[in-house]
N, C-alpha and C positions, 0 to 999 in steps of 0.2 A: 449269036454271040454279040455282046456289048462292045462297042468301039470305045477305046480310051480317048478321053478328052485331054488334049495336050495344051490347053490354055494356060495351065499352071506354069509352063515353061516360058511364057512371054517375058517374065522378069529376067531371064538369062540374056535377053537381047541387050541389056544394060550392064552386063558383067564388065568390070574394068580389066585391063591387061594383067594377067597373072603369070607367074614364073613356072617354068618346068625346065630343069637343067637336063639336056639330052644326054649328057655324059653319064648320068645316073639312071639305073633301072627305075621304071615307074613304080611308085608305091602309093597306093590310094590313100593310106593313112597320113601321108606327108604332102599330099596334093593341095596346092593353094586353090585350085579350081574346085575340088571336092569340098573343101572347107567352106568356100564361098557359097557353093550350092546349098550345102546343109544349113547355112545361116539365113536362107531366104524363106520368109513365112509362107508364101504360096507353095513352095516345094515341100516344106515340112508338113504343112496341112494335108497335101495330097498323099504323101507317104503315110501319115497317120491314118487318114480315111481309108486308104487301100488296105492297110493292115487290119483295121477294125472291120471293114466290110468283108474281108476274106477270112475273118475269124481266126487270125493268127495272134491277135492280142484280145484280151477280154477284160471287161471292167467288173470288179467285185464290189457290189453295192454295200455289202457288210463292212468291208475294210476301206472302202472308197479308194481303191488302188487299181491300177492297170497291171496286168501280168501277161507273160507269154501263155498261149493256149495250152501248151504242154505242161 
């Protein structure tokens, strides 16, 4: 079994302080932390590579587009 390389998370060490109001239930779609993480190139690249390597997305050479494998 291949061990996951977590070096792509090193950028998170420099994350600025971000809000989460504890009086509201956690909503990932409204999370400042999730939005910041999704904006980081290293994290975006790792997620893309994982999706491509696990064949859950596929590139269509004819249309030059990526799509979900299903």
